[in-house]
C-alpha positions, 0 to 999 in steps of 0.5 A: 929807287924804282922811280929812278930806275924807270926814269934812267932806263927809259932815257938811256940807250942801253947796250944789248949786253947791259945787265940793266935790261934785266931790271924789275921792281924790287920787293921788300924781301929783296931789299932786306937781302940787299942790306944783309949782303951789304952789311956782310961785305963790311965783315968779309972783305974782297978785292972786287964786288964780283969776287963775292960771287966768284966760283974760284975755290980759293975765294969762293963764298957760297953765302952770297950766291945763295941769297941773291944773284950777282947781277941782281945785286949790282942792278939794285946797287946801281939804282939805289936811291933814297930820295926823289931827284925831281924834288932836289933843290940845287946848291946856291938856291934857297932851301938847299939841303946837302943831305937831301939825297939821304932821304928819310933814311938818315933822319930815321937812323939818327932818331933810332940810335938814341931811341933804343939805348940810354947811355951810361954815366960816361959819354964822349964826343969825337969825330968819325970818318966814313971813307968816300972817294966820290964827288961830293961838296963836303968831302974832307981830307985828313992826311993822318987817316989810313983812308984820307978822303971821306965824310966827317961826322961828329958823334956822341957815344956811350963811354963804356961800350962805344955805342953811338947815341947821336951823330951829325954829318959835317956838311961845311960851315953853313949858317952863322955860329953863336958868339961862343963858336962852332965847336961849342955849338956842336957839343951843346947840340949833341949833348941835348937830351943827355944833360941834367942827370949828372953825366960826365963828358969826355972830349979831346983838346979840339972841343975843350974850353972853359966856357963849354965846361962851365955851361955844361956844369950849369946843366948838371953835366961834368966834363973832362978833357985834354987842353991846349993853352990858348991866348983867349983863355989867358985874357 
């Protein structure tokens, strides 16, 4: 983040009134405060970011101003980067990673989700959607959702408490699927590490297939879910 900020400020003609002229390197404590405020914003919605620092007695929330000044928070948010842009490999070039800009943070979160919790016997796989209106190649559109645009993920969760043990961000159909199909590959990939001990997987009809359920049974994993009649099943 500091590398990106220094490069950006050095190459841009900032207006005299720009708050970025107040930029300074971020400390570890400030980063913890920034993450704390970001999480809190998901619990206490305001119409605009600046409203969290508003002095209006109707919407005033003194917690935010006590933790960090508004301009400092906005500066960190503007310069928030998790990877070195100089090492980014563009699309259509060998070695391109659609999730590169999430840096080590993404892989670390995925690893720790499964590291600190062992799910109960019942597990489930379904899709999630993170609302997102920005420009990104793998953004999806779902007219049935309240927020229609976002980033889709496939998630394996504990069936009893909904804890997310494992997930994969959908980045499009890259690479060749196995002979059993992409949906089959997704389920088997998410179930890796959770089979062989008598768990029961619950899915909806998007994932259900006789081949998947049979192969899971060979791994001592039971499965149940709704199903649609499909021609290939009747052959």
